[in-house]
Every structure is written in C-alpha cells, then in structure tokens.
HTML snippet that shows the backbone in 3Dmol.js (N, CA, C, O; Angstrom):
<script src="https://3Dmol.org/build/3Dmol-min.js"></script>
<div id="view" style="width:600px;height:400px;position:relative"></div>
<script>
const pdb = `
ATOM      1  N   MET A   1     113.570  81.011 129.220  1.00  0.00           N
ATOM      2  CA  MET A   1     113.681  82.416 128.414  1.00  0.00           C
ATOM      3  C   MET A   1     114.705  83.273 128.966  1.00  0.00           C
ATOM      4  O   MET A   1     115.448  83.755 128.111  1.00  0.00           O
ATOM      5  N   ARG A   2     114.981  83.640 130.339  1.00  0.00           N
ATOM      6  CA  ARG A   2     115.683  84.400 131.008  1.00  0.00           C
ATOM      7  C   ARG A   2     117.204  84.196 130.723  1.00  0.00           C
ATOM      8  O   ARG A   2     118.054  85.072 130.558  1.00  0.00           O
ATOM      9  N   GLN A   3     117.382  82.592 130.702  1.00  0.00           N
ATOM     10  CA  GLN A   3     118.794  82.390 130.212  1.00  0.00           C
ATOM     11  C   GLN A   3     119.006  82.572 128.959  1.00  0.00           C
ATOM     12  O   GLN A   3     120.160  82.909 128.692  1.00  0.00           O
ATOM     13  N   THR A   4     118.128  82.442 127.896  1.00  0.00           N
ATOM     14  CA  THR A   4     118.296  82.781 126.372  1.00  0.00           C
ATOM     15  C   THR A   4     118.733  84.283 126.272  1.00  0.00           C
ATOM     16  O   THR A   4     119.668  84.671 125.570  1.00  0.00           O
ATOM     17  N   LEU A   5     117.963  85.064 127.039  1.00  0.00           N
ATOM     18  CA  LEU A   5     118.264  86.636 126.951  1.00  0.00           C
ATOM     19  C   LEU A   5     119.752  86.797 127.593  1.00  0.00           C
ATOM     20  O   LEU A   5     120.551  87.451 126.923  1.00  0.00           O
ATOM     21  N   MET A   6     120.079  86.395 128.514  1.00  0.00           N
ATOM     22  CA  MET A   6     121.425  86.380 129.258  1.00  0.00           C
ATOM     23  C   MET A   6     122.354  86.158 128.093  1.00  0.00           C
ATOM     24  O   MET A   6     123.262  86.933 127.793  1.00  0.00           O
ATOM     25  N   ILE A   7     122.051  85.008 127.440  1.00  0.00           N
ATOM     26  CA  ILE A   7     123.156  84.344 126.446  1.00  0.00           C
ATOM     27  C   ILE A   7     123.350  85.365 125.232  1.00  0.00           C
ATOM     28  O   ILE A   7     124.423  85.745 124.763  1.00  0.00           O
ATOM     29  N   PHE A   8     122.028  85.729 124.826  1.00  0.00           N
ATOM     30  CA  PHE A   8     122.126  86.635 123.849  1.00  0.00           C
ATOM     31  C   PHE A   8     122.629  88.226 124.075  1.00  0.00           C
ATOM     32  O   PHE A   8     123.065  89.000 123.223  1.00  0.00           O
ATOM     33  N   ALA A   9     122.456  88.407 125.252  1.00  0.00           N
ATOM     34  CA  ALA A   9     123.197  89.747 125.722  1.00  0.00           C
ATOM     35  C   ALA A   9     124.835  89.628 125.708  1.00  0.00           C
ATOM     36  O   ALA A   9     125.567  90.499 125.237  1.00  0.00           O
ATOM     37  N   ALA A  10     125.249  88.507 126.252  1.00  0.00           N
ATOM     38  CA  ALA A  10     126.616  87.986 126.358  1.00  0.00           C
ATOM     39  C   ALA A  10     127.283  87.980 124.952  1.00  0.00           C
ATOM     40  O   ALA A  10     128.403  88.397 124.656  1.00  0.00           O
ATOM     41  N   VAL A  11     126.376  87.432 124.182  1.00  0.00           N
ATOM     42  CA  VAL A  11     127.129  87.355 122.552  1.00  0.00           C
ATOM     43  C   VAL A  11     126.948  88.784 122.046  1.00  0.00           C
ATOM     44  O   VAL A  11     127.912  89.342 121.521  1.00  0.00           O
ATOM     45  N   ALA A  12     125.864  89.366 122.160  1.00  0.00           N
ATOM     46  CA  ALA A  12     125.823  90.911 121.504  1.00  0.00           C
ATOM     47  C   ALA A  12     126.700  91.774 122.171  1.00  0.00           C
ATOM     48  O   ALA A  12     126.791  92.877 121.633  1.00  0.00           O
ATOM     49  N   ALA A  13     127.436  91.592 123.276  1.00  0.00           N
ATOM     50  CA  ALA A  13     128.335  92.351 123.795  1.00  0.00           C
ATOM     51  C   ALA A  13     129.772  92.367 122.548  1.00  0.00           C
ATOM     52  O   ALA A  13     130.407  93.355 122.181  1.00  0.00           O
ATOM     53  N   PHE A  14     129.939  91.042 122.154  1.00  0.00           N
ATOM     54  CA  PHE A  14     131.245  91.051 121.402  1.00  0.00           C
ATOM     55  C   PHE A  14     130.856  91.455 119.993  1.00  0.00           C
ATOM     56  O   PHE A  14     131.775  91.677 119.206  1.00  0.00           O
ATOM     57  N   PHE A  15     129.590  91.577 119.580  1.00  0.00           N
ATOM     58  CA  PHE A  15     129.159  92.198 118.225  1.00  0.00           C
ATOM     59  C   PHE A  15     129.041  93.731 118.202  1.00  0.00           C
ATOM     60  O   PHE A  15     129.059  94.368 117.149  1.00  0.00           O
ATOM     61  N   GLY A  16     128.925  94.264 119.360  1.00  0.00           N
ATOM     62  CA  GLY A  16     128.611  95.666 119.424  1.00  0.00           C
ATOM     63  C   GLY A  16     127.340  96.380 119.867  1.00  0.00           C
ATOM     64  O   GLY A  16     126.346  95.656 119.926  1.00  0.00           O
ATOM     65  N   SER A  17     127.183  97.664 120.190  1.00  0.00           N
ATOM     66  CA  SER A  17     126.011  98.027 120.828  1.00  0.00           C
ATOM     67  C   SER A  17     124.837  98.197 119.665  1.00  0.00           C
ATOM     68  O   SER A  17     123.668  98.516 119.881  1.00  0.00           O
ATOM     69  N   ASP A  18     125.372  97.937 118.521  1.00  0.00           N
ATOM     70  CA  ASP A  18     124.233  98.045 117.343  1.00  0.00           C
ATOM     71  C   ASP A  18     124.031  96.884 116.884  1.00  0.00           C
ATOM     72  O   ASP A  18     123.337  96.860 115.868  1.00  0.00           O
ATOM     73  N   ALA A  19     124.487  95.656 117.374  1.00  0.00           N
ATOM     74  CA  ALA A  19     123.900  94.315 117.238  1.00  0.00           C
ATOM     75  C   ALA A  19     122.597  94.045 117.205  1.00  0.00           C
ATOM     76  O   ALA A  19     121.932  94.465 118.152  1.00  0.00           O
ATOM     77  N   THR A  20     122.020  93.407 116.294  1.00  0.00           N
ATOM     78  CA  THR A  20     120.437  93.074 116.191  1.00  0.00           C
ATOM     79  C   THR A  20     120.272  91.516 116.188  1.00  0.00           C
ATOM     80  O   THR A  20     120.825  90.794 115.359  1.00  0.00           O
ATOM     81  N   ALA A  21     119.599  91.145 117.018  1.00  0.00           N
ATOM     82  CA  ALA A  21     119.157  89.474 117.137  1.00  0.00           C
ATOM     83  C   ALA A  21     119.324  89.033 115.410  1.00  0.00           C
ATOM     84  O   ALA A  21     120.041  88.079 115.107  1.00  0.00           O
ATOM     85  N   ALA A  22     118.666  89.749 114.466  1.00  0.00           N
ATOM     86  CA  ALA A  22     118.740  88.956 113.284  1.00  0.00           C
ATOM     87  C   ALA A  22     120.220  89.124 112.619  1.00  0.00           C
ATOM     88  O   ALA A  22     120.726  88.339 111.817  1.00  0.00           O
ATOM     89  N   GLY A  23     120.740  90.199 113.076  1.00  0.00           N
ATOM     90  CA  GLY A  23     122.445  90.199 112.419  1.00  0.00           C
ATOM     91  C   GLY A  23     123.288  89.158 113.214  1.00  0.00           C
ATOM     92  O   GLY A  23     124.243  88.607 112.667  1.00  0.00           O
ATOM     93  N   ILE A  24     122.919  88.868 114.583  1.00  0.00           N
ATOM     94  CA  ILE A  24     123.669  87.830 115.048  1.00  0.00           C
ATOM     95  C   ILE A  24     123.378  86.301 114.501  1.00  0.00           C
ATOM     96  O   ILE A  24     124.190  85.378 114.555  1.00  0.00           O
ATOM     97  N   LYS A  25     122.046  86.234 113.964  1.00  0.00           N
ATOM     98  CA  LYS A  25     121.694  85.077 114.130  1.00  0.00           C
ATOM     99  C   LYS A  25     122.232  84.664 112.336  1.00  0.00           C
ATOM    100  O   LYS A  25     122.456  83.523 111.931  1.00  0.00           O
ATOM    101  N   PHE A  26     122.328  85.842 111.579  1.00  0.00           N
ATOM    102  CA  PHE A  26     122.915  85.673 110.212  1.00  0.00           C
ATOM    103  C   PHE A  26     124.369  85.277 110.492  1.00  0.00           C
ATOM    104  O   PHE A  26     124.845  84.353 109.832  1.00  0.00           O
ATOM    105  N   GLN A  27     125.097  85.885 111.393  1.00  0.00           N
ATOM    106  CA  GLN A  27     126.395  85.446 111.451  1.00  0.00           C
ATOM    107  C   GLN A  27     126.763  84.229 112.098  1.00  0.00           C
ATOM    108  O   GLN A  27     127.819  83.668 111.804  1.00  0.00           O
ATOM    109  N   TRP A  28     126.033  83.807 112.895  1.00  0.00           N
ATOM    110  CA  TRP A  28     125.945  82.398 113.262  1.00  0.00           C
ATOM    111  C   TRP A  28     125.694  81.004 111.991  1.00  0.00           C
ATOM    112  O   TRP A  28     126.133  79.881 111.743  1.00  0.00           O
ATOM    113  N   ALA A  29     124.944  81.749 111.598  1.00  0.00           N
ATOM    114  CA  ALA A  29     124.402  80.601 110.405  1.00  0.00           C
ATOM    115  C   ALA A  29     125.671  80.677 109.194  1.00  0.00           C
ATOM    116  O   ALA A  29     125.984  79.660 108.575  1.00  0.00           O
ATOM    117  N   THR A  30     126.258  81.831 108.979  1.00  0.00           N
ATOM    118  CA  THR A  30     127.454  81.810 107.870  1.00  0.00           C
ATOM    119  C   THR A  30     128.651  81.761 108.717  1.00  0.00           C
ATOM    120  O   THR A  30     128.996  80.675 109.185  1.00  0.00           O
ATOM    121  N   ARG A  31     129.360  82.895 108.976  1.00  0.00           N
ATOM    122  CA  ARG A  31     130.641  83.153 109.599  1.00  0.00           C
ATOM    123  C   ARG A  31     131.000  82.141 110.650  1.00  0.00           C
ATOM    124  O   ARG A  31     131.889  81.297 110.545  1.00  0.00           O
ATOM    125  N   ILE A  32     130.199  82.328 111.681  1.00  0.00           N
ATOM    126  CA  ILE A  32     130.854  81.577 112.928  1.00  0.00           C
ATOM    127  C   ILE A  32     130.856  79.788 112.555  1.00  0.00           C
ATOM    128  O   ILE A  32     131.489  78.977 113.230  1.00  0.00           O
ATOM    129  N   LYS A  33     130.153  79.488 111.552  1.00  0.00           N
ATOM    130  CA  LYS A  33     130.169  77.896 111.391  1.00  0.00           C
ATOM    131  C   LYS A  33     130.962  77.629 110.592  1.00  0.00           C
ATOM    132  O   LYS A  33     131.510  76.527 110.545  1.00  0.00           O
ATOM    133  N   GLU A  34     131.194  78.595 109.783  1.00  0.00           N
ATOM    134  CA  GLU A  34     132.674  78.257 108.727  1.00  0.00           C
ATOM    135  C   GLU A  34     133.751  78.475 109.428  1.00  0.00           C
ATOM    136  O   GLU A  34     134.696  77.689 109.372  1.00  0.00           O
ATOM    137  N   ASP A  35     133.774  79.632 110.234  1.00  0.00           N
ATOM    138  CA  ASP A  35     135.102  79.546 110.851  1.00  0.00           C
ATOM    139  C   ASP A  35     135.421  78.483 111.982  1.00  0.00           C
ATOM    140  O   ASP A  35     136.601  78.267 112.259  1.00  0.00           O
ATOM    141  N   ALA A  36     134.277  77.728 112.728  1.00  0.00           N
ATOM    142  CA  ALA A  36     134.405  76.624 113.491  1.00  0.00           C
ATOM    143  C   ALA A  36     135.151  75.451 112.555  1.00  0.00           C
ATOM    144  O   ALA A  36     136.098  74.778 112.963  1.00  0.00           O
ATOM    145  N   ALA A  37     134.594  75.340 111.325  1.00  0.00           N
ATOM    146  CA  ALA A  37     134.992  74.168 110.494  1.00  0.00           C
ATOM    147  C   ALA A  37     136.385  74.511 110.018  1.00  0.00           C
ATOM    148  O   ALA A  37     137.013  73.514 109.661  1.00  0.00           O
ATOM    149  N   VAL A  38     137.007  75.610 109.923  1.00  0.00           N
ATOM    150  CA  VAL A  38     138.179  75.832 109.771  1.00  0.00           C
ATOM    151  C   VAL A  38     139.087  75.404 110.703  1.00  0.00           C
ATOM    152  O   VAL A  38     140.080  74.704 110.506  1.00  0.00           O
ATOM    153  N   LEU A  39     138.694  75.856 111.703  1.00  0.00           N
ATOM    154  CA  LEU A  39     139.688  75.580 112.910  1.00  0.00           C
ATOM    155  C   LEU A  39     139.682  74.231 113.468  1.00  0.00           C
ATOM    156  O   LEU A  39     140.726  73.704 113.852  1.00  0.00           O
ATOM    157  N   LYS A  40     138.325  73.536 113.541  1.00  0.00           N
ATOM    158  CA  LYS A  40     138.588  72.014 113.617  1.00  0.00           C
ATOM    159  C   LYS A  40     139.389  71.542 112.804  1.00  0.00           C
ATOM    160  O   LYS A  40     140.279  70.788 113.199  1.00  0.00           O
ATOM    161  N   GLU A  41     139.261  71.869 111.512  1.00  0.00           N
ATOM    162  CA  GLU A  41     140.347  71.391 110.361  1.00  0.00           C
ATOM    163  C   GLU A  41     141.833  71.436 110.460  1.00  0.00           C
ATOM    164  O   GLU A  41     142.660  70.680 109.950  1.00  0.00           O
ATOM    165  N   ALA A  42     142.017  72.568 111.286  1.00  0.00           N
ATOM    166  CA  ALA A  42     143.318  73.094 111.522  1.00  0.00           C
ATOM    167  C   ALA A  42     143.943  72.266 112.670  1.00  0.00           C
ATOM    168  O   ALA A  42     145.118  71.898 112.673  1.00  0.00           O
ATOM    169  N   ARG A  43     143.114  72.029 113.568  1.00  0.00           N
ATOM    170  CA  ARG A  43     143.225  71.047 115.025  1.00  0.00           C
ATOM    171  C   ARG A  43     143.495  69.619 114.436  1.00  0.00           C
ATOM    172  O   ARG A  43     144.461  69.008 114.894  1.00  0.00           O
ATOM    173  N   ALA A  44     142.793  69.079 113.543  1.00  0.00           N
ATOM    174  CA  ALA A  44     142.880  67.854 113.155  1.00  0.00           C
ATOM    175  C   ALA A  44     144.195  67.494 112.193  1.00  0.00           C
ATOM    176  O   ALA A  44     144.589  66.377 111.857  1.00  0.00           O
ATOM    177  N   ASN A  45     144.627  68.520 111.930  1.00  0.00           N
ATOM    178  CA  ASN A  45     146.000  68.697 111.196  1.00  0.00           C
ATOM    179  C   ASN A  45     147.131  68.912 111.969  1.00  0.00           C
ATOM    180  O   ASN A  45     148.164  68.767 111.314  1.00  0.00           O
ATOM    181  N   GLY A  46     147.322  69.248 113.295  1.00  0.00           N
ATOM    182  CA  GLY A  46     148.060  69.493 114.198  1.00  0.00           C
ATOM    183  C   GLY A  46     148.589  71.164 114.056  1.00  0.00           C
ATOM    184  O   GLY A  46     149.556  71.655 114.638  1.00  0.00           O
ATOM    185  N   VAL A  47     147.918  71.660 113.376  1.00  0.00           N
ATOM    186  CA  VAL A  47     148.090  73.378 113.182  1.00  0.00           C
ATOM    187  C   VAL A  47     147.745  74.178 114.514  1.00  0.00           C
ATOM    188  O   VAL A  47     146.657  74.043 115.074  1.00  0.00           O
ATOM    189  N   ASP A  48     148.832  75.091 115.022  1.00  0.00           N
ATOM    190  CA  ASP A  48     148.290  75.880 116.064  1.00  0.00           C
ATOM    191  C   ASP A  48     147.193  76.894 115.789  1.00  0.00           C
ATOM    192  O   ASP A  48     147.544  77.784 115.014  1.00  0.00           O
ATOM    193  N   CYS A  49     146.115  76.961 116.181  1.00  0.00           N
ATOM    194  CA  CYS A  49     144.766  77.608 115.749  1.00  0.00           C
ATOM    195  C   CYS A  49     145.344  79.187 115.807  1.00  0.00           C
ATOM    196  O   CYS A  49     144.766  79.964 115.047  1.00  0.00           O
ATOM    197  N   LYS A  50     146.450  79.748 116.652  1.00  0.00           N
ATOM    198  CA  LYS A  50     146.980  81.125 116.587  1.00  0.00           C
ATOM    199  C   LYS A  50     147.517  81.216 115.301  1.00  0.00           C
ATOM    200  O   LYS A  50     147.582  82.399 114.969  1.00  0.00           O
ATOM    201  N   ASP A  51     147.934  80.447 114.431  1.00  0.00           N
ATOM    202  CA  ASP A  51     148.311  80.628 112.915  1.00  0.00           C
ATOM    203  C   ASP A  51     147.291  80.587 112.114  1.00  0.00           C
ATOM    204  O   ASP A  51     147.600  80.756 110.935  1.00  0.00           O
ATOM    205  N   VAL A  52     146.244  80.434 112.313  1.00  0.00           N
ATOM    206  CA  VAL A  52     145.140  80.319 111.256  1.00  0.00           C
ATOM    207  C   VAL A  52     144.551  81.774 111.282  1.00  0.00           C
ATOM    208  O   VAL A  52     144.274  82.415 112.296  1.00  0.00           O
ATOM    209  N   THR A  53     144.412  82.175 109.973  1.00  0.00           N
ATOM    210  CA  THR A  53     143.723  83.363 109.503  1.00  0.00           C
ATOM    211  C   THR A  53     142.095  83.147 109.141  1.00  0.00           C
ATOM    212  O   THR A  53     141.733  82.445 108.196  1.00  0.00           O
ATOM    213  N   LEU A  54     141.340  83.723 109.868  1.00  0.00           N
ATOM    214  CA  LEU A  54     140.027  83.718 109.588  1.00  0.00           C
ATOM    215  C   LEU A  54     139.415  84.705 108.871  1.00  0.00           C
ATOM    216  O   LEU A  54     139.492  85.823 109.380  1.00  0.00           O
ATOM    217  N   LYS A  55     138.689  84.591 107.588  1.00  0.00           N
ATOM    218  CA  LYS A  55     138.354  85.324 106.663  1.00  0.00           C
ATOM    219  C   LYS A  55     137.192  86.456 107.533  1.00  0.00           C
ATOM    220  O   LYS A  55     137.013  87.624 107.188  1.00  0.00           O
ATOM    221  N   SER A  56     136.701  85.974 108.362  1.00  0.00           N
ATOM    222  CA  SER A  56     135.640  86.721 109.187  1.00  0.00           C
ATOM    223  C   SER A  56     136.460  87.606 110.312  1.00  0.00           C
ATOM    224  O   SER A  56     135.713  88.158 111.120  1.00  0.00           O
ATOM    225  N   LEU A  57     137.720  87.809 110.480  1.00  0.00           N
ATOM    226  CA  LEU A  57     138.336  88.403 111.567  1.00  0.00           C
ATOM    227  C   LEU A  57     139.317  89.341 110.717  1.00  0.00           C
ATOM    228  O   LEU A  57     139.938  90.204 111.337  1.00  0.00           O
ATOM    229  N   VAL A  58     139.475  89.232 109.468  1.00  0.00           N
ATOM    230  CA  VAL A  58     140.313  90.446 108.756  1.00  0.00           C
ATOM    231  C   VAL A  58     139.555  91.360 108.469  1.00  0.00           C
ATOM    232  O   VAL A  58     138.481  91.299 107.871  1.00  0.00           O
ATOM    233  N   TRP A  59     140.236  92.475 109.000  1.00  0.00           N
ATOM    234  CA  TRP A  59     139.543  93.961 108.624  1.00  0.00           C
ATOM    235  C   TRP A  59     139.918  94.224 107.048  1.00  0.00           C
ATOM    236  O   TRP A  59     141.057  94.303 106.589  1.00  0.00           O
ATOM    237  N   VAL A  60     138.708  94.337 106.348  1.00  0.00           N
ATOM    238  CA  VAL A  60     138.827  94.974 105.034  1.00  0.00           C
ATOM    239  C   VAL A  60     138.685  96.407 104.711  1.00  0.00           C
ATOM    240  O   VAL A  60     138.639  96.853 103.565  1.00  0.00           O
ATOM    241  N   GLY A  61     138.602  97.267 106.062  1.00  0.00           N
ATOM    242  CA  GLY A  61     138.014  98.673 105.550  1.00  0.00           C
ATOM    243  C   GLY A  61     136.869  98.885 105.633  1.00  0.00           C
ATOM    244  O   GLY A  61     136.160  97.890 105.484  1.00  0.00           O
ATOM    245  N   GLY A  62     136.258 100.034 105.861  1.00  0.00           N
ATOM    246  CA  GLY A  62     134.984 100.723 105.847  1.00  0.00           C
ATOM    247  C   GLY A  62     134.809 100.427 107.634  1.00  0.00           C
ATOM    248  O   GLY A  62     135.544  99.810 108.406  1.00  0.00           O
ATOM    249  N   GLY A  63     133.568 101.126 107.854  1.00  0.00           N
ATOM    250  CA  GLY A  63     133.250 101.162 109.558  1.00  0.00           C
ATOM    251  C   GLY A  63     134.474 101.709 110.406  1.00  0.00           C
ATOM    252  O   GLY A  63     135.222 102.649 110.137  1.00  0.00           O
ATOM    253  N   ARG A  64     134.473 100.918 111.433  1.00  0.00           N
ATOM    254  CA  ARG A  64     135.365 101.422 112.462  1.00  0.00           C
ATOM    255  C   ARG A  64     136.376 100.359 112.845  1.00  0.00           C
ATOM    256  O   ARG A  64     135.980  99.199 112.948  1.00  0.00           O
ATOM    257  N   SER A  65     137.681 100.663 113.070  1.00  0.00           N
ATOM    258  CA  SER A  65     138.730  99.925 112.810  1.00  0.00           C
ATOM    259  C   SER A  65     138.943  99.430 114.518  1.00  0.00           C
ATOM    260  O   SER A  65     139.845  98.630 114.767  1.00  0.00           O
ATOM    261  N   GLY A  66     138.277  99.830 115.366  1.00  0.00           N
ATOM    262  CA  GLY A  66     138.601  99.620 116.818  1.00  0.00           C
ATOM    263  C   GLY A  66     137.941 100.546 117.708  1.00  0.00           C
ATOM    264  O   GLY A  66     138.128 100.474 118.923  1.00  0.00           O
TER     265      GLY A  66
END
`;
const viewer = $3Dmol.createViewer("view");
viewer.addModel(pdb, "pdb");
viewer.setStyle({}, {cartoon: {color: "spectrum"}});
viewer.zoomTo();
viewer.render();
</script>
C-alpha cells in the first residue's frame, strides 16, 4: 500500500497539485493509453518519437500555459 501511495504521489507531481486520483485514473484510461499506442506505432515504423505530436500534449488554450 505504501509503495502504491508513493507511485501515485510521483505521478500526481506531473499532473499538478490539483490532480485527484479519479482525474489521473481517467487520464490513464484515455489519453496515456492512446499516446502509448501512437508512440509504439511510430517506433515500429522507424519514426523518431521526438517528431510525434501527441494530442494530449498540445495546449489548446484555457487554464495555465506554464
């Protein structure tokens, strides 16, 4: 259980101080899995992943930009 909390804390740090467990689970179930699939396909096709634009990482406005 302690290790799970440590992992959650580490992941939450990348989502910001207002991240909730439910929010992170939602992102994992949607965006993160989709992004991983896009990156795996790119690698399989010899694409350098630095050249891949992930929809979840494109800032579209609203909120804070940095």
